[in-house]
C-alpha positions in Angstrom: 4.9 -15.7 -3.4 7.2 -13.8 -5.2 9.2 -11.2 -3.3 10.8 -7.7 -4.0 13.7 -6.3 -2.8 13.1 -2.6 -2.0 16.7 -1.9 -0.5 19.4 -3.7 0.3 17.8 -4.4 3.7 14.0 -4.6 2.9 12.1 -7.2 1.3 8.5 -7.3 0.8 5.9 -10.0 -0.5 4.5 -9.1 -3.7 1.2 -8.7 -2.7 0.5 -6.5 0.2 -2.6 -6.6 2.9 -4.0 -3.4 3.0 -5.3 -2.9 6.7 -7.3 0.2 6.3 -10.4 -1.3 7.1 -9.0 -3.3 9.9 -10.9 -1.1 12.6 -14.0 -0.9 10.7 -14.8 -4.6 11.2 -17.6 -5.4 13.7 -14.9 -8.1 15.0 -11.9 -6.5 16.1 -10.8 -9.3 18.4 -7.2 -10.2 18.4 -8.3 -13.7 17.4 -9.6 -12.6 14.3 -7.2 -10.3 13.2 -4.7 -12.9 13.6 -7.0 -15.3 11.1 -6.7 -12.6 8.6 -3.0 -12.4 8.7 -2.7 -16.2 9.1 -4.5 -16.5 5.8 -2.1 -14.0 4.2 0.9 -16.0 5.5 -0.7 -19.5 4.1 -0.2 -17.7 0.5 3.4 -16.1 1.3 2.0 -12.6 1.9 4.1 -11.1 4.9 3.9 -7.4 4.2 0.9 -5.6 6.3 0.1 -1.9 5.1 -1.2 0.3 7.7 -1.3 4.4 8.3 -1.7 6.1 11.5 -5.1 7.7 10.2 -6.4 4.5 9.2 -9.8 3.6 11.3 -9.9 6.9 12.7 -6.4 6.9 14.3 -7.6 3.3 15.5 -6.3 0.6 13.5 -2.8 0.4 14.4 -4.1 -0.2 17.8 -6.2 -3.1 16.5 -3.0 -4.8 14.7 -0.9 -4.1 18.1 -3.5 -5.7 20.3 -3.0 -8.8 17.9 0.7 -8.9 18.1 0.6 -8.7 21.7 -1.2 -11.8 21.9 1.0 -13.6 19.2 4.6 -13.7 20.5 6.9 -14.3 17.4 4.0 -13.5 15.2 5.7 -9.6 14.5 9.2 -11.4 13.4 7.1 -13.0 10.2 5.8 -9.8 9.0 6.9 -6.4 7.4 4.9 -3.6 8.7 4.3 -0.5 6.5 2.9 2.7 8.4 2.2 6.5 7.0 2.0 9.7 8.5 1.3 13.3 8.0 -2.6 13.4 7.6 -4.1 15.5 10.5 -7.8 15.3 10.4 -10.1 16.2 12.9 -11.0 13.0 14.2 -10.0 10.6 17.0 -6.8 12.1 19.0 -7.1 15.1 16.7 -10.6 15.8 17.0 -9.6 19.3 18.8 -8.2 20.4 15.3 -9.9 23.1 13.0 -8.9 21.7 9.9 -7.7 18.9 8.1 -4.1 19.3 7.0 -0.8 17.7 6.5 2.2 17.9 8.7 5.6 16.9 7.5 7.6 18.7 10.0 10.1 16.7 11.9 8.5 17.1 15.4 5.2 15.5 13.9 7.1 13.1 12.0 9.0 11.8 15.0 5.9 12.1 17.3 3.7 9.8 14.7 6.6 7.1 14.8 6.5 7.0 18.4 2.7 6.7 18.7 2.8 4.1 16.1 5.6 2.3 17.6 3.5 2.2 20.5 -0.2 1.2 19.1 1.4 -1.5 17.2 3.7 -2.6 20.3 6.5 -3.0 18.1 10.2 -1.7 18.3 10.7 -0.6 14.6 8.5 0.2 11.6 9.9 -1.6 8.4 8.7 1.1 6.0 7.5 4.6 6.9 5.8 6.5 4.0 5.0 10.0 3.8 1.1 9.7 3.4 0.2 12.9 1.1 2.3 15.6 -0.6 2.3 18.5 1.8 2.4 21.6 0.0 4.0 23.4 3.2 7.0 20.7 3.1 10.2 21.7 4.1 12.2 19.2 2.2 15.3 19.6 3.8 13.7 19.1 7.4 11.8 16.5 6.1 14.6 14.7 4.7 16.7 15.0 7.6 14.0 13.7 9.8 13.6 10.6 7.7 17.0 9.9 7.4 17.7 10.3 11.4 14.7 7.7 11.9 16.5 5.2 9.5 19.9 5.7 11.2 18.2 5.3 14.8 16.7 2.0 13.7 13.4 3.1 14.4 12.1 2.9 10.7 14.0 0.5 8.2 13.5 2.6 5.1 11.1 5.3 3.9 8.9 6.0 0.9 6.2 8.2 -0.2 2.2 7.9 -1.0 0.6 9.7 -3.4 3.6 11.7 -4.6 4.0 13.0 -8.2 7.6 12.8 -9.5 8.4 16.2 -8.9 7.5 15.6 -5.3 9.6 12.4 -5.2 12.6 14.4 -6.7 12.5 17.4 -4.4 12.0 15.0 -1.1 14.9 12.8 -2.4 17.4 15.6 -3.3 17.3 16.3 0.6 18.2 12.9 2.1 21.1 10.5 2.1 19.0 7.4 2.2 17.1 6.4 -0.8 13.2 6.7 -1.1 12.3 3.1 -1.5 8.6 3.4 -3.1 5.7 5.3 -4.1 2.4 4.0 -3.1 -0.2 5.4 -5.4 -3.7 4.7 -7.0 -3.2 2.2 -9.5 -6.1 -0.1 -11.3 -7.9 -0.6 -14.4 -10.4 2.2 -13.0 -7.5 4.5 -12.2 -4.9 4.4 -15.2 -3.9 7.7 -15.4 -0.3 6.9 -14.0 0.7 4.6 -16.6 0.7 7.6 -19.1 1.2 10.5 -16.9 4.7 9.9 -15.9 4.5 8.4 -12.3 5.5 4.6 -13.6 7.8 5.9 -16.0 9.3 7.8 -13.1 9.3 4.7 -10.9 11.0 2.6 -13.5 13.8 5.6 -13.8 14.5 5.5 -10.4 14.3 1.6 -10.1 11.4 1.9 -7.5 8.9 -0.5 -7.0 5.2 1.4 -6.5 2.9 0.0 -4.4 -0.7 0.2 -5.6 -3.8 1.2 -3.4 -7.2 0.6 -4.6 -6.3 -1.8 -7.3 -9.7 -3.4 -7.5 -11.1 0.6 -8.1 -12.5 1.1 -4.7 -14.5 -2.0 -5.3 -16.2 -0.8 -8.5 -14.3 -3.5 -10.7 -15.9 -6.2 -8.6 -19.7 -4.8 -8.6 -20.0 -2.8 -11.6 -21.1 -3.7 -15.2 -19.2 -2.1 -17.9 -17.4 -3.1 -20.8 -14.1 -3.5 -18.8 -15.8 -5.8 -16.2 -17.3 -7.9 -19.1 -13.7 -8.5 -20.5 -12.5 -9.3 -17.1 -15.5 -11.7 -16.4 -14.6 -13.6 -19.8 -11.1 -13.8 -18.9 -11.8 -15.1 -15.2 -14.3 -17.9 -16.6 -11.9 -18.8 -19.1 -9.1 -19.1 -16.3 -11.3 -20.1 -13.6 -10.6 -17.4 -11.1 -12.9 -14.3 -10.1 -12.5 -10.7 -11.3 -10.2 -9.9 -8.4 -7.4 -12.1 -9.4 -7.6 -10.7 -13.4 -7.7 -7.1 -12.1 -4.6 -7.7 -9.7 -2.8 -9.5 -12.3 -3.0 -6.9 -15.1 -1.0 -4.9 -12.6 1.6 -7.6 -11.9 2.1 -7.7 -15.4 3.5 -4.4 -15.6 7.4 -4.0 -15.7 7.5 -1.6 -13.1 7.0 -4.3 -10.6 3.6 -3.0 -9.0 2.9 -4.1 -5.4 -0.9 -4.3 -5.3 -2.4 -3.5 -1.9 -5.2 -5.6 -1.1 -7.5 -4.8 1.6 -10.7 -6.7 2.7 -11.9 -7.9 5.9 -13.5 -10.8 4.2 -11.4 -13.9 5.2 -12.7 -16.0 2.0 -11.5 -13.1 -0.2 -8.2 -12.9 1.7 -7.8 -16.5 0.9 -8.0 -16.0 -2.8 -5.4 -13.3 -3.2 -2.6 -15.5 -4.6 -5.4 -16.5 -7.4 -3.6 -13.5 -9.3 -0.5 -15.5 -10.1 -2.5 -18.3 -11.8 -3.6 -16.0 -14.3 -1.7 -15.7 -17.8 -1.3 -12.2 -19.0 0.3 -11.6 -22.4 0.9 -8.3 -23.9 -2.2 -8.6 -26.1 -4.3 -9.7 -23.2 -2.9 -6.4 -21.1 -3.8 -4.4 -24.1 -7.5 -6.1 -24.5 -8.4 -5.0 -20.7 -6.5 -1.6 -21.0 -8.7 -0.8 -24.3 -11.9 -2.1 -22.9 -11.3 0.1 -19.9 -10.3 3.2 -21.9 -13.5 2.4 -24.2 -11.4 2.9 -27.5 -8.3 1.3 -29.1 -5.0 2.9 -28.4 -3.9 5.3 -31.1 
């Protein structure tokens, strides 16, 4: 498995296992969670993507129960988690409204809660989950820098930020933001032309891609794009997912697809994406099929 250096001290696997559905699986037993992680490790996928809000603020606890029963497993992983979304569910059920909180107090409390829930001593990468229109960049940046200096997090990044949001927060930090996790797939192509990926390349930041299969639409729907995907999948002896992910991997910005499923058989085939040959013309064939027209 290819590995990508996000910073001098943090290296991640090119494919990332997304755990946002972990607590939704009817079987959340530590042994079953361990089987998913082992299926990833067998392919060289060592990076696990979490967020405090996943599973109604329960997914981190599910991972923590697994890590507690598997001494040494945590040392084989890079753990990513996120904070700043406060929704009136789970531990925040008393809140009147869903909102974002990038205050230092909330970020620090979230980190402590995530460390406790996952039963770990440090978070490899912490992301601010959503742009906060109430963000005080100086306060947020100082809080992230302090967490890195304390060793509680190894690095900081963002999620769903636009270029100007990234630049604002970066301007208030000593440490470098190392990634922006955004929606990217053949079904969500805006970032290829709206400046998001251009900014990532300019800043030499490898972006992470959430929902790389279009929320499952690229696996279940029939369209000109999926017909072209099927044609390529049959020719190369893989499934739709491998072709769709290979399309992202081919981009020069070094996209890190975040693959999320609870099905062990599907987890075991994540690395099939690397079997797919994707030259420039093939890339544009898929792009044009998804757009419904040739490029101008």
